[in-house]
N, C-alpha and C positions, 0 to 999 in steps of 0.2 A: 170513174175512179174505182180501182179495185177495192175489194172488201178489206184486204190486209192493210192497204194504205190508210183507209178510213180509221181502222182500229189504232194504228200507230199515231195518227194525228190526234185522236181523242186522248190517248195516254199522255202525249206530250202536253196537251192543254191542261190536263188534270195535274200533272207534276208542276207546271208553272204556277197554277192557281195555289197549290199547297205551299210553294216556296214564297210567293209574294203576298199572299193574303195575311195581314197582321193578326197576331194572337194576343189580345190585350191582357188576359189574365196572367200569362207567363211573363210578359214584359214587366208587369207591375211587381211580380214576385222577385225578379232579378234586381230591379231598382231598389226594392225594399232591402234585399240582402246586402247590396252595395252600401246603402246608407247605414244599415245597422253595423256593417264591418267598419265603416269610417268613424262611427261615433262610439264604438265599443271602448270603454275606458280601460286603461292598463294601470294596474296598481302593483308597485314593487314592495314586497314584504321582506322582512328580515328572515334569516334562515330558520330561526326558532319561533317565529310568529305564526299563529293559526290563521288560516284563510277564512274569508267571510263566506256567508251563505248566498250572496248575490250571484245569480246565474248569468246576468248580463255584464259581468265584470271579468276581465282576464287578469289573472294574477301571475306575476313572475317573482322569483326569489333572488335576493341580492345579499351580498355580504361585504362588510367593510374590511378591506385588505390593507395591511401596513407593510411598508418596505422593511426588509431584513438584510443583515449581512450574510451573504452566501459565499462559501469557499468553493470555488470551482476545483475540479479534480482532473488529474491526468491518469488515464487507465494504462497500467503497465502489467504485462504478463511476464512472470518469472518463476522462480523456484526457491525453496528453502535451502539454506546452506549453513554448514557449521561455521562458527566463528573462527576456528582454526583446526587443522588436521595435521598432525606432526608424526613423521616416522622416526621413532627413537632408535638410534644406531649404537653399536658397540664402539667404545673408544679404546678397549683393550682386547687382544686376542685371547681366546681360551675356550674351555669346554663348559657347557651348561651343566650345572650340578644340582639344580632344583627345578621343580615344575614351574614353568612360566605362568603368569597370570592368565586366566581363561578369557576368551573373547566375550565381549558383552559385559564384563565386570566393570563397575564404576570404581575409579581409583581417585585418591587424593594426591596432591603434589608431594613428591618424595617417596611414594609407595614403590616397592621393588617390583619391577616387571620381569627381569631376568637376572640370574646370578651366575657368575663365572667362577671357575675353580681358582683357588688362591695360588696353587703351584709354588713357584720360588719367590713370589712377591714379598712374602713376609721375611724370608731370609735376606732378600736384597735390602729390605728396609733396615734390618738389624745391622747388616754390614755397613750401610751408609751412615748409620748413627755412630757406629764405632769409629769410622774414619773421620767423622766430624769432631768427635771428642779428641782424637789424636791431633787434628789440625788446630783445634782451640788451644790445646796444651803447648804445641810448638809455637803458636803465635804469641802466647803470653810469655813464653821463655824468650823469644826474640825481642819483645818489647822491654823485658827486664835487662837484657844485655845492651840494648840500645841506650837505655837510661844511664848505663855505666860506661858508655862510649866504647863498648866492645862488639857492637854489631852495626853494620852499615844500613843505610836507609833502603838500599836496593834489596838486601836480604829480607828485611822486615816486610817490604811490599810483596815479595814472593810468598812469604808465609801467610800474609793476609789474603792473597789471591787463592792460595790452597784452601784456606778456611772457607772462603765464600763458595768455592767449587764444591766442598764437602757439604755445606749447607744446602746448596742447590740439588745435590744428589739425594739428600734426605727428602727434600720436598717432592722430587720426582717419584721416589719410591712410595711415599705416602699417598700421592695422587694415584699411582698405579694400583695400590691396594684399595683405595676408595672406589675406583672406577670398575671394580669387579661386580658391583651392584648397579645395574642399569635401572634408573628410577624414572617415575612419571614426572614430566616437566611442569604439569599443571593438573588441576582437577578435571576429570572428564571420564570418557568411556573407552575401554580398549576395543578398538574396531577390528584389528587384525592381529594375529600372532603367527609369526613365520618360523619359529624354532621350537624344538622340543628338547627335553632333558637328554643329555648325551651329545647333542649337536656341537660342532666346533665352529666358533664364531671367529671371523677375521675382523680386523679393524674396519669399521664402516658397514658391517653387516646389520641389517634391520632386525631388531628384536621384536618390536610390536609398533603399531600405530595407535595414537591416542587422539580421540575426537573431543573437542571442547564444544558442548552443546548449550552452554550458558554464558552469554546469550546466544540464541539462534538468530541467523540473519535471513532476510529476504533479499534476493538479488534479481535484477532484471536489466533490460536495456530500454532507455528512454529515447524516443524519436527525436531527431535534431530540431524539429519544429516546436517541440514541447519542452526541451531541456531548459530554456530560459525562464520558464514559469515556475521552476522548482528551486527551493532553497534548502540548505542544510538545516535540520531541525523540524522540517515540515511533518505534520501528522499524517499517518498512513493507516488505512483500514484495508485488510486483506482477507480474502476468502480462499481457503484451501480447496483442492479438488475433492477432498473428503467431506466438505461441507462446513467445517469449523471456521469461525471468524476470529481473527486476531488483530491486534493493533500494534503500532510501533512508531518510530521516528527515523527520518532520513539521517544517516551518519556519514555518508560518503556519496559524492557525485563526481564522476570522472571529468577531467578537463580535456581529455583527448578522446575522439570518437573511435569506435571499433572500425578498422579499415574496411571490413567486408559489409557490415550492416549499416554503417554510418549512423550508429546510435551510441548512446553514452551509458556506461555501467552505473547503476544505482544500487546502494546497499542500505537496507533498513534494519535497524536493531529492534527485535521484538521486545515489547514491554515485559518486565519480569513478573513472575507469578501466574503466567498463563499456562495453558496445557502443554504437556511435553510434545515436542514436534520432532519428527525425523527429518534428516537431511535429504534433499532431492525431491520433495513433494511439489508438484505444480501448484502455483498460486496466482491469483489475479489481484493486483494491488490498485487501490484508489488513493493516489498521492495528492494531498492538499496543495493547491497552487494559489492563484491570485484570489483576493477577496473583493467581491463586488456587491453592489446593492441590487437586490432582486425581490420579487414577490412570489410567495408560495401559493399556488392556486390549484383547485381541483381540476383534473384533466377534462371533466365533462364541461367545463366552462369554455373550452376552446371551440372556435368556430371559424368559418371561412367567409371572406367577403366576395363580392361579385367577380373580382379579379383572381380569386383562388388563393389570396394571401391569408396566412394564419394569424389569428388575433382573438380578441375578446371584446365583449360589449360592456360598457360601463355607463353609469349615470352621473352626470356632472352636477354642479351646485345649482344649476337652473332646472334640474330634473329632465334634461334632454339626453337621449340615448346617444352614445358615441361608440364608434368602432375603433379599437386601438390595436395596431400591429404589434406583435410580441415575438420574441425569439426564445425558444426553450434552451436553457443552459444546463439543466440537470434535473434530477428527480429525487424525491424523498420517499423511501420505501418503508418508513416507520409506520407501524400499524396504528399508532396513536394519532398521527397527523400526516397521512399520505398526500401526495400531490406532485406537481412539477414546478420547478423554479423557472421563472421567465423574466426577461428584461424588456424594456419598452414602456413600462408604466411609471409615471412620475408621482412620487409621494403617496399619499393615502387616496385610495380609489374605492368607489362603490361598484363592486363587480357583480354582474348578473350571472348567477350560477345555474338557475333553472328557468327555462322559458325564453332563452335568448333568441330562439328562432322565430318567435311571434312578434318581436319588435324590430324596428329598423332604425338606422342612424338618422338623427334629426327629429325623431318622434319624442313628444313630451309625455311623460308618465307621472303618475301620482305616487309619491314615495311615503312609506311609513318607517323610514330609517332614522335613527337618532343622528343628529348633526354633531360634528366634532365641536368641542368647546373651544 
């Protein structure tokens, strides 16, 4: 046999001896570790309870969680919109004789926006008044003659028609004189001004547009799969693209869908007394929908089972660890009580919040939690 073959055989024999010769010290250490892991007690403490000094005890934290009423929300992206925006138009033709109200000015109902020249409107009114007085005198005289059987009923009716016509002419003349002042139809802000002093207005020409920003509206489109969850009067919390947060209530929900988007228009009236808002600002609304029973838990309590399902670990009345599948339905961003809202837990539960990874379902633990009365 060659020298290289002898060396190879010796190396093979040495490797087999190392693999198959038992090592008692190491085996004892592994067995002891397994036994120690099997008998290591698990103690569940309350969130605010101090941990003991025992080094051979594993501690987990648990908290008693009660079910609460949670209002699920529908997220709607939309914009702010004025309650109404009206173009105020001239009802009489004429020349502007005074400076119109400036853009951006806040006006009250009845404030003059534009003023048209009187021209012949005053004399037309005086003429109409004189004709009315004449018609009244002639009608009274005809009645007096009729009482003495000297005037026919037909003639009296003609005089009465002439009187009514004269009265209508006076009313038209008074209205024409009144309409030379184009006034604001409601309280608001002058958004646009289209004329200047000296301009000639025809009937129907726009003098100015007035925007009513009190209340301001939030408008958006609700998807068809969510529209059935929203009701008139539902509370709404919205965040503007500028960062401000406002609240309001749903005042309108369309009955027919937008033909292109297959969504339904929603209008929210912003609660009074909040910050001044401009029209057209992008906003994201959280519209209150259905009310359900849910539990508010810390996000750190969530874990996965062997199948990859999301859930939490709880301790039942027999101090046995259970894995409960849950579904996240919302979150709470409040700094005082942050967390996530979940369903799938029934009633009051002892939720393991810290150390859930060192216990397994079916394991019995020792608890130092107060039992419900």
